[in-house]
PLY file of the C-alpha trace (Angstrom):
ply
format ascii 1.0
element vertex 192
property float x
property float y
property float z
element edge 191
property int vertex1
property int vertex2
end_header
89.65 114.85 127.84
87.55 112.09 126.22
88.04 113.68 122.79
91.81 113.79 123.31
91.81 110.16 124.46
89.94 109.17 121.30
92.40 111.07 119.07
95.39 109.50 120.83
93.86 106.02 120.53
93.08 106.55 116.82
96.63 107.69 116.17
98.06 104.73 118.09
95.76 102.38 116.17
96.75 103.84 112.80
100.43 103.48 113.70
100.32 99.98 115.15
97.44 98.43 113.21
96.45 96.49 116.31
93.72 97.29 118.81
95.59 95.74 121.73
98.80 97.61 120.87
96.82 100.83 120.46
95.21 100.36 123.87
98.61 99.71 125.46
100.22 102.68 123.71
97.36 104.99 124.69
97.37 103.90 128.31
101.15 104.21 128.57
101.10 107.62 126.87
98.58 109.05 129.34
100.44 107.49 132.25
103.71 109.09 131.11
101.96 112.41 130.47
100.52 112.36 133.99
103.86 111.36 135.51
105.81 114.11 133.71
103.13 116.81 133.52
105.64 119.24 135.04
107.60 119.07 131.77
104.58 120.13 129.71
105.01 123.56 128.13
101.63 125.25 128.51
102.12 127.46 125.45
102.01 124.42 123.13
98.91 122.31 122.41
98.48 119.37 124.78
97.51 117.06 121.92
100.82 117.65 120.13
102.69 116.89 123.33
100.87 113.62 123.93
101.16 112.71 120.21
104.92 113.05 120.64
104.78 110.66 123.59
102.70 108.12 121.59
105.10 108.39 118.66
108.12 107.70 120.83
106.36 104.78 122.49
105.47 103.35 119.06
109.07 103.69 117.85
110.25 101.93 121.03
107.72 99.16 120.37
109.06 98.73 116.82
112.65 98.55 118.03
111.76 95.97 120.68
109.86 93.81 118.19
112.74 93.80 115.73
115.01 92.44 118.44
112.50 89.87 119.62
112.60 86.34 118.27
109.30 85.13 116.76
107.47 82.55 118.83
107.21 79.11 117.25
105.30 76.03 118.26
106.44 72.48 117.79
102.89 71.22 117.25
102.65 71.48 113.44
104.93 69.31 111.27
107.65 70.72 109.03
109.69 68.27 107.01
113.39 69.10 107.35
114.32 67.27 104.16
116.49 64.42 105.33
115.17 61.28 106.94
111.73 60.56 108.30
111.92 63.13 111.10
109.64 66.14 111.05
110.01 69.43 112.90
106.83 71.06 114.13
106.30 74.82 113.72
103.16 76.90 114.07
103.44 80.57 113.18
100.99 83.07 114.70
98.18 84.40 112.51
99.26 87.94 111.57
96.18 88.76 109.46
93.85 91.55 110.50
90.92 90.72 112.73
87.39 91.77 111.64
87.44 94.89 113.81
90.65 96.12 112.19
89.19 95.50 108.73
86.10 97.57 109.59
88.20 100.45 110.90
90.44 100.25 107.84
87.33 100.86 105.76
87.43 104.55 106.65
89.78 105.10 103.71
89.23 104.16 100.09
90.01 100.46 99.73
92.87 101.05 97.28
94.38 103.78 99.44
94.15 101.56 102.52
95.91 98.76 100.62
98.73 101.15 99.68
98.99 102.51 103.23
99.25 98.96 104.57
102.11 98.28 102.16
104.21 101.14 103.59
106.97 100.57 106.10
106.11 101.42 109.73
108.27 104.55 109.52
106.52 105.74 106.35
103.10 105.00 107.87
104.13 106.98 110.97
105.05 110.03 108.88
101.82 109.86 106.85
99.74 109.44 110.01
101.36 112.37 111.76
101.50 114.78 108.81
98.42 113.91 106.76
95.95 112.28 109.15
96.69 114.12 112.40
97.92 117.34 110.69
100.90 117.68 113.04
103.22 120.48 111.80
106.53 119.36 110.26
108.49 121.11 113.03
106.63 119.04 115.65
107.22 115.81 113.71
110.91 116.68 113.44
111.05 117.25 117.21
109.20 113.98 117.90
111.53 111.93 115.72
114.72 113.83 116.46
115.31 114.60 112.77
115.81 117.86 110.87
112.71 119.39 109.26
114.32 119.00 105.83
114.66 115.25 106.37
110.99 115.01 107.36
109.95 117.00 104.27
112.03 114.89 101.88
110.87 111.58 103.41
107.25 112.72 103.23
107.74 113.82 99.61
109.20 110.42 98.70
106.41 108.62 100.55
103.72 110.71 98.84
105.36 109.96 95.48
105.40 106.24 96.32
101.72 106.33 97.34
100.76 108.07 94.08
102.75 105.55 92.01
101.19 102.57 93.79
97.68 104.02 93.47
98.26 104.65 89.75
99.45 101.06 89.34
96.28 99.79 91.06
94.11 101.99 88.81
95.84 100.62 85.69
95.35 97.05 86.94
91.67 97.78 87.58
91.23 99.24 84.08
92.71 96.13 82.52
90.48 93.91 84.66
87.08 95.46 83.90
85.61 97.02 80.81
82.30 98.82 80.51
80.40 97.84 77.39
78.24 100.21 75.36
75.14 99.00 77.20
76.70 100.03 80.51
77.18 96.47 81.76
80.57 95.46 83.05
82.48 92.55 81.63
85.79 91.08 82.70
88.68 91.00 80.28
91.31 93.09 78.62
90.54 96.55 77.35
90.00 96.19 73.60
92.37 98.10 71.37
90.85 100.03 68.47
0 1
1 2
2 3
3 4
4 5
5 6
6 7
7 8
8 9
9 10
10 11
11 12
12 13
13 14
14 15
15 16
16 17
17 18
18 19
19 20
20 21
21 22
22 23
23 24
24 25
25 26
26 27
27 28
28 29
29 30
30 31
31 32
32 33
33 34
34 35
35 36
36 37
37 38
38 39
39 40
40 41
41 42
42 43
43 44
44 45
45 46
46 47
47 48
48 49
49 50
50 51
51 52
52 53
53 54
54 55
55 56
56 57
57 58
58 59
59 60
60 61
61 62
62 63
63 64
64 65
65 66
66 67
67 68
68 69
69 70
70 71
71 72
72 73
73 74
74 75
75 76
76 77
77 78
78 79
79 80
80 81
81 82
82 83
83 84
84 85
85 86
86 87
87 88
88 89
89 90
90 91
91 92
92 93
93 94
94 95
95 96
96 97
97 98
98 99
99 100
100 101
101 102
102 103
103 104
104 105
105 106
106 107
107 108
108 109
109 110
110 111
111 112
112 113
113 114
114 115
115 116
116 117
117 118
118 119
119 120
120 121
121 122
122 123
123 124
124 125
125 126
126 127
127 128
128 129
129 130
130 131
131 132
132 133
133 134
134 135
135 136
136 137
137 138
138 139
139 140
140 141
141 142
142 143
143 144
144 145
145 146
146 147
147 148
148 149
149 150
150 151
151 152
152 153
153 154
154 155
155 156
156 157
157 158
158 159
159 160
160 161
161 162
162 163
163 164
164 165
165 166
166 167
167 168
168 169
169 170
170 171
171 172
172 173
173 174
174 175
175 176
176 177
177 178
178 179
179 180
180 181
181 182
182 183
183 184
184 185
185 186
186 187
187 188
188 189
189 190
190 191
């Protein structure tokens, strides 16, 4: 059970990118699994069933956040342009905390950067199919989409990831050059 809890938490964390959201999603998923255990089909793996619950909870969380208005504070000044009056707004810090940055280090830095640039839906598909190795049929059932749609969206997302990684590699090649002595120098790649 502890191993399943860890896998569910890791999946929730990969989807949400937030430890507190992952904890909430994990707790709610196990609560719902316990509450509706009578619906569990014993011939299917338990982990796939609870992954489906986490996925649905994550999608609900995304929908709720899109509808929610961002919180603002009137403590920081914002000049409105006309007159001497200032409005005060303070936006929340949405950057990753140190713990998230450490956990993100499990992937290659460039790959992690590309994964972070994906939309939540694309990240969900990659997490389910490539990280958790959930079969396409299960993903289709979780998301209520045809298998063909899942395959084509994954194909497009994989293509996007490859293109963005290739772009990063080209940028890195332009930024650093190895000299004949093996030392690195910064600058453009010389043309011969």
